C-alpha positions as CSV (number, residue, x, y, z in Angstrom):
1,X,0.0,0.0,0.0
2,X,1.4,3.4,-0.9
3,X,2.7,5.7,1.8
4,X,0.8,8.9,2.2
5,X,1.6,12.2,4.0
6,X,0.0,12.5,7.4
7,X,-3.4,14.2,7.3
8,X,-4.0,17.0,9.9
9,X,-7.0,16.9,12.1
10,X,-8.4,20.0,10.3
11,X,-8.1,18.1,6.9
12,X,-9.9,15.1,8.4
13,X,-12.7,17.4,9.7
14,X,-13.0,19.2,6.3
15,X,-13.4,15.8,4.6
16,X,-15.9,14.7,7.1
17,X,-18.0,17.9,6.6
18,X,-17.9,17.4,2.8
19,X,-18.8,13.7,3.2
20,X,-21.8,14.5,5.5
21,X,-23.0,17.1,2.9
22,X,-23.0,14.3,0.4
23,X,-24.9,12.1,2.8
24,X,-27.4,14.8,3.5
25,X,-28.0,15.2,-0.2
26,X,-28.8,11.5,-0.5
27,X,-25.4,10.5,-2.0
28,X,-24.4,7.5,0.2
29,X,-21.8,6.1,-2.2
30,X,-20.2,9.6,-2.5
31,X,-20.2,9.7,1.3
32,X,-18.5,6.3,1.7
33,X,-16.0,7.0,-1.1
34,X,-15.0,10.3,0.5
35,X,-14.8,8.9,4.0
36,X,-12.5,6.1,2.9
37,X,-9.9,8.8,2.0
38,X,-9.6,9.7,5.7
39,X,-7.1,7.3,7.5
40,X,-8.7,4.9,9.9
41,X,-7.1,5.3,13.4
42,X,-4.6,2.5,14.1
43,X,-6.6,1.1,17.1
44,X,-9.7,0.7,14.9
45,X,-7.8,-0.8,12.0
46,X,-6.3,-3.3,14.5
47,X,-9.8,-4.3,15.8
48,X,-11.1,-4.6,12.3
49,X,-8.3,-6.9,11.3
50,X,-9.1,-9.2,14.2
51,X,-12.9,-9.0,13.7
52,X,-13.4,-9.0,9.9
53,X,-10.0,-10.2,8.8
54,X,-7.0,-8.7,6.9
55,X,-8.6,-9.6,3.5
56,X,-11.4,-7.2,4.1
57,X,-9.1,-4.4,5.0
58,X,-6.9,-5.1,2.0
59,X,-9.8,-5.2,-0.5
60,X,-11.9,-2.4,1.2
61,X,-10.3,0.7,0.0
62,X,-10.0,2.3,3.4
63,X,-7.0,4.5,4.0
64,X,-4.7,2.5,6.2
65,X,-1.7,4.9,6.2
66,X,-1.8,5.7,10.0
67,X,-2.0,2.0,10.8
68,X,0.9,1.3,8.5
69,X,2.9,4.1,10.1
70,X,2.3,2.7,13.6
71,X,2.4,-1.1,12.9
72,X,4.7,-1.3,9.8
73,X,4.0,-1.8,6.1
74,X,3.4,-5.6,6.4
75,X,1.2,-5.5,9.5
76,X,-1.8,-7.0,7.8
77,X,0.1,-10.1,6.9
78,X,1.3,-10.8,10.5
């Protein structure tokens, strides 16, 4: 998975606001697509790996850059 620059909290909030505007307008797919660009916090990614499996995370399209920074690039395969 490609390394990305760390996203600031303000950037995350801006994406969240835009995503909720899409959801309010009835665009659920747009909401999900935009939310997937925001990094999942490492502790949530770790729980998701345990509960739904690494394959889901690999194929889901969620931004795992913060989890990779904390756990290492190959953390899903361990």
